[in-house]
N, C-alpha and C positions, 0 to 999 in steps of 0.2 A: 504494500499500500503506499508506504514511504517514498519507495522508488518511483511509483506511479506519479505521485504529487510532483516530485522533483523534475520528472520528465516533462510533464505539462508545463511547469513553470518555465523551464529553460525553452521549451517549444513556443510558449506564448511570447516571452521576451524576444525570441527571434523574429516572430512575425512582427512584434511592435517596431523593433529597431532595424529591420532588414530594409527599409526603404522602399521606393515604388518599383514596381516591375516595369520593364521597358514599355508595355502596352499603356499601363497607367500613366507613366511619365510622359509618353507622347499625347495622350488625351488631355492631360493636364496643360502641356505645352500648346496645343491647338486652341483650347479654351483661353489662355493667356493672350495668343497672338490675335484672336478674334476680337477680344475685349480692347486690345491695344488699338487695332484698326478701326473699331467702332467708337473709340474715345470713350469708353465706359472705365473712367479712371479708377474709381473705387473698387470695382470687381477686379481690373488689371493688377492692382497692387496687392490684393489678397492671393492672387494666382502667382504673381512674381515671388512673393514670400514663400509660397508652397513649393515652387521650383527651387528656389534657393535652399530650402531644408533638406534637399537631397544632397547637398555638400559634396558635389562630384564634378568631374571634368565635363559631364554631358550638362549639368546645371549651369556651368559657366558659359559654355558654348551656346546653350539656349538662350541665356540671358543677353549675350552680346549680339545674337541674331535679333532678339527682341528689342535692343537698343536701337538697331538701325531703323525699326518700324516706328518707334515712339520717340525718336530724338528731338521732336518739337515740343514735346510735353515734359515740362520741368518735373512734375510729381512723379512721372514714369521713370525719367531718368534717375531721380532721387532714390526711388524705389529699388530700381536695379542696384545702384551704388551701394545702399544699405544690404540688400541681399548678399552681394558680393563680400561685404565686410564681415558679414556673419558666418562665412565659411572658413574652415580652418584645416580640412583635410589635405593630404599630400596631393591627392589626384586634383583637386580644385585649385590648389596653389600652382601646380605644374601647368594647369590650363591657362591660368592667368599669366604666368611667365611666358608661355608661347604666344598668348594674344600681344604681349608687350613686343614680341619679335616681328610678328606678321600682321597685327592689326592695322588699321587705318588711324590717322591722327586722334580722332576723337574717342576711338576705342582705347588706343593707348593711354589717353589722359583719364579716361574712366577707371582703367586698370590701376594707374598710379594713385588716383585718389582713393580706390578701395584698398589696395596694398598698404598704403599709409596708415591704415587702422589695424592691420595685421602684424602679428610678432614672429620673429625667427630670423637667424642668420641668413636663410635662403631667400627671405624676403628682401632683407637689406641689401644683399649681393644682387638680386634682379633689378632693384630700383637703381643702384649704383650703376648698373649697366646701361640704363635708360638715359643717364646723364650724356652718354655719348651720342644720343640720336641726332640725325641731321636735322630734324625740325626743332627749330627754337623753342616753341610753345611746349614741346614733349620734354625737352630739357629743363625748362623752367619748372614745369609739373613735377619732374623727378626731384629737383632741388627742394621744392616746397614739401614734397612727401617726406624726404629725409628730415627736413627741419621739424616737421611735425612728429616723427617717430622718436627724435633725440637719442639714436642708437651710437654710442661712441666708435663703433665698427665702421661706420660711414665716414668718419672724419678724413681719413687719409684718402679715400677715394674721392671725396668732395675736393680736397686740395689738388689732387692730380687732375680733376676736371676743370678747376679754376685755373691751373697753369695753361691747359689746352685752350680754354676760352679767351684768356689773355693773348695768346698767340694768334688766335683766329679772329680777335677783336669782336667778340661776341659780347658786347656791353651789358645787354640785359641778363645774359646768362650768368656773367660775372657778379652782377648786383644780386640775384637770387640765390647763388652759392654763398656769397658773404653772409646773407640773411639768415641761411640755413646754419652755417658754421656758428654764427652768434647765438643762435637758440640753442644748439647742441651744447657748445662750449661754456657759454655764459660770458665769454671773452668779446669786448667790443674794442674799437679803434684800430683793427687790423683790416686789410683790404688786399693786399698783394699775396699771390700763392707763396712767395718767397718768405715773407713774413709770418704767414700761417704756418708754413712749414717748420721755420725755426722756432716759433713759439710751441708747437705740438712736440717736438723733439725733447723739450724741458717739461713737458705737462703730461705726456702720455700715460705716464704711471701714477698720475695724481687723480684723486675723485674729482668729478665734474658736478658741481651743485651749486645753482644760482650765479651770481655775478662773480667773476673771477677776480680776486685780490692778488696783486703780484708781490711775491717775495722780493724780487729784485726788479729794478726798472727795466722795461722792455722798450726799445726804440725802434719804431718801424722804418724800413727803407723808404725815403720820402719820394723815391722816383720809380723803382723797379715794380712794373705791374699794375701801378695806381691808374684808375680811372680819370680821365680829365673832366671834370665836373664844374657846374656853377650851383647857386642855390636860389631859393624863393622864399623869404621869411623863415630861414632856418632848414627848410626841406631840400635837402641835396637833390639835384637833378642828374641822375646817372642814366637815364633813358636817352635814346636816339630818336624816339618818336614820342612826342609829349604834347598834350593840349592843357592850356590853362584855361579853367572855367571860373570866371570871375563875376561875383555878385556886385551889381551896381544899382540895387534898389535904392529908395529914398532915404533909408536909415544910414547909408553910406556916407551921408553928409554930415554925420555926428562927428564931434570932435572929442576924442578921449582924453582926459587929463593924463600926465606924464605918470608913471608908476612911482609909487612912494620911495622905493629905493633906487631910482635912476642913477642918482649921483653916485652911490656906492658901486653899482654894476658898471656904470661907464669908466669910474677910476680903476676898477679891477681889470676891465678889458684893455684899457691903455697900458696899465703895468705889465700885461702879458704880451702886447702887440708892439708897443713902441719902446725902443730901448732909451733914445735920447730924452733926458729930463726936460729940456726946454721945448721940445717938439710935444710932448705929453701935456705940458702946461697950455701950449697954444691950441691943442685939440680940445682940452677941457673947457677953455674959454669959449671956443666955437661952439661946443656942446650947450653950454649954459645960455648963451645968446639964442640958440635954437628953440630951448625950452622956454624962453620968454615969449616966443611967438607961438606957443603951442595951440592956441585956438585956431590958427590956420594950418600949421603944419602937422597937427595931430588929427586932422580930419581923415577919416578912414579911406575915403576916396582919394585924396591927396597921396596918402601913404602907400596905397596900393598901386597907384600909377607910377609913383617914383621908384618903388621896389620892382615893379614889373619891367619898367624901362631898364633898370640897372641889369636885371637878369636877362633880358633880350640882348642886351649889348654884349654880354659874356657867354652866349651860346656858341659852341663850336659850329663850324661850317658843316660838319658831318651830320649834325642834329637836323630833324625836321620837326616843325612845331605849327600849331595854330592857336587862335585865342577865341574863346566864346565868353560874351558878356551877356548877363541875364538880369531881367527885371520882370515885369509882367509881359515878357516877350524874350526872344533870343536874337542876339546879333552876333554874327559869325564873320570874322575877319577874312578867311578863306574858305573856299568850298571844301578843301582838303589839306592835309599836311604839305608844307613846303619847306624847301632847304634853308637853313639860316645862313644865307650869303648876305653879303652887305645891302644889297637892295632890297631883300625881304626883311632884313632887321630894321632898316630905315623906315620903311612902309608901315611896319608894325607898330613902331614908336609914335609915329604920326597918328595912326588910328587910336592908340591908347591915349594919347594926350587929349583927344577930343571927347573921350568918354565922360558922360554926366550921370549923376546919382538920381533917380527918379523911379517911382513905381513899387511894385510888389516883388515877391521872391519866389519865382518859378524854377526852382532848382530841379524838379523833376524834367521839366522840358529841356533844361540845359544838359542834363546828364544823358537824355535821350539823343540830343543833338551830337554830343560827343561820342557816343557809342556807334554813330552812323558810320564813322571813319574806319575803315577796315585794316588801316595800317597801325593805328595808335596802339601803344603798349602801356602808356602811362598817363593818368588823368591826375590833374592837381586842381581840387576844388576848394575856393575861397569864398567864405560867407560871413555875414554879421548877424544872421538871423535864422529862424526856422522856416522850412518850406511852407508857403501859403499862396493860396489864389484869391483869398478874401481879404486879407489885411486886418485892420481893427487892432484892438487891445491884445498884447500877449500875456498869456497867463500861465503858471507852472502847471496847472491842472490839464492844460490843453497841449503842453509840451510845445508852447510857442502860441500860435494863433488857433482859432476854432476849428480849423480844418488841418492843422499841423500833424496831429498824431495819426490821422488818416493817410496824409501824404507821406509821412515818414515810413510807415508801414508798406505802403505801396512801391515806394522808392527801393527799399531793402530788398523786397520780394522780387521786383523786376530786375534789379541788377544781379541778384543771385542766380536768376534764370539766364539773363543774357551773358553773364561772365563765366558761367560754369565750364565752357570750353575755350574761351578767349583769354583768360587769366590776366586780364587788364589789371595793373596796379592802380590803387586809387589812394593818394595822399589827400588829406584835409587840412584846412587851416580855418580857424574861427576867431573872430574878435569876441569880446567878453559877453555880448548879448546873443552869440549864436547857441544853438542847441548841442552842446559839447556830446552829450550821450549819443545822439544821432551821428555825429560826425566821426567820434571814436569808434562806433559800431561799424560804420561804413568803411573805413579805413582798415581796421582790424580784420574784417571779413575778406578784404581784398588785397592782403599782404602789403598794406601802406602804413604810414605813419600819420599821426595827428599832431599839430602843433598849435598852441593858443597864441595868437598875436597880441602882445602886451603893450 
C-alpha cells in the first residue's frame, strides 16, 4: 500500500511538472498569435505568460516570432520581455544566446533587455560578446544591460570594448560603456580605457560597494582616449547627434535671485581654476558687478539663451544638432539634424537670439517633435515648469497645473513605448519651479542625467 501511494505521488508530480506536450504547446502558440493579430492584448498577455512558463528553447523561439507580429504594441513587447526574464533553464538561455547572434536588431535589443535580468556567468559572457556588434544601438543596449547587472566579471570586457570604441571613434558607445563601468565599480571621474585599465589593476582584488574612496590619489591621463565634449548647464554633451529642447513659455521671463551662497561658490571655483591672485580678484569683481544687475541677467530666458549660444559655439564640427523651442506650440530651427559647421552654428545663434518667452508649456508636443528625427541619439530637455495645455495656477496636488499629472503620465508612457528600441538618451534640466520628480524620472528611465539650474 505504501509503495502504491509513493508511486502515485511521483507519477502525479511528473505530470504536474512535465510541461506541455508538443501538441498542447502549438495549440497555445496558435491562440497567442491569433490574439496578437486580433489586437486582443489582455488575452495575448495571458497566453504569452503561458508560453513563457514552458521555460524552453521552443518557448524563446515562439516568443521571438510573436514579437515580430506584435512589435507595434508596447504592452505585447513588454509582456514578451517579462516572459523571457522569467526563464532560467539552460535550453532557454542557449536559445536567447543564439538569437543574439542571428536575430535582427530589435530581437537582439529585446534579448539584451531580458538577459539583463538573468543571472549567471554564461549570461555575462553572452552580453559582453554583444558589445562587439556592428550595430551601434545593439552595442549600446549591451552596455546598459551590463551596467544594470553589476557583475564584476564584465569589467575587463567593458574596458576592452571601450578601447575598441575609442579607436573606431564610436562616441556614443564610449559614453554608454563609461556609464556602465561607473555603475558597476562605483568609480567616477575616469573616461579613457587606459585610465580604467590602470585603475582596475589596483582594484580588481578589492570589494566593489557604492562610491569608491581612493586610498591613494589617481590622476587620469588628460588626453588618451578622452572624448572631446562641451556642456550645457553642467550636462556634458558626448553625443554626435543631439537635439536641444528648450522651454520658452511665459514663466521663462522670471528673474531668479542669486543663490544665497553664490559668493562662496564663486570664490571656491576661482581658487581651483585661476592660479594668478590678481586675476582671481579681477574675476571676483566682475562677478559682483554681474550680481548687482541680477534682475536682468538672472532672467531664465536670458540665461538659457546665453548658455545655449556658448554651447553652440563650442560644438565640434563632427557633431550634428538641432534646436526645438516650445510654448503653446513648437518651433523647430531645422527640419532635421545638421552639421555643426561655422555657417550652421552662426545661423543657430541668430535663431536663438530671437527667441522670446510667452505662452504655455507643451512639453509633450516638443518631445514628439524631437523623436521624429531618425538620427538623434541624445535629447536635452530644459524647462521651468510642469507640462500643461491649460495654464493657470500651479498646485502641488496637481503636480503642476490642473492637467499636469495626466500629461506627465502620458509623456512617460509614450516615451517608454517610442524609446524601447531606439534607446535615445534623455537628459533633463530644470529651474526651481519645474517638476523635478517628473524630470528625474524621465532622465533616469532613459539613461540620462538631471541637473537643477540654480
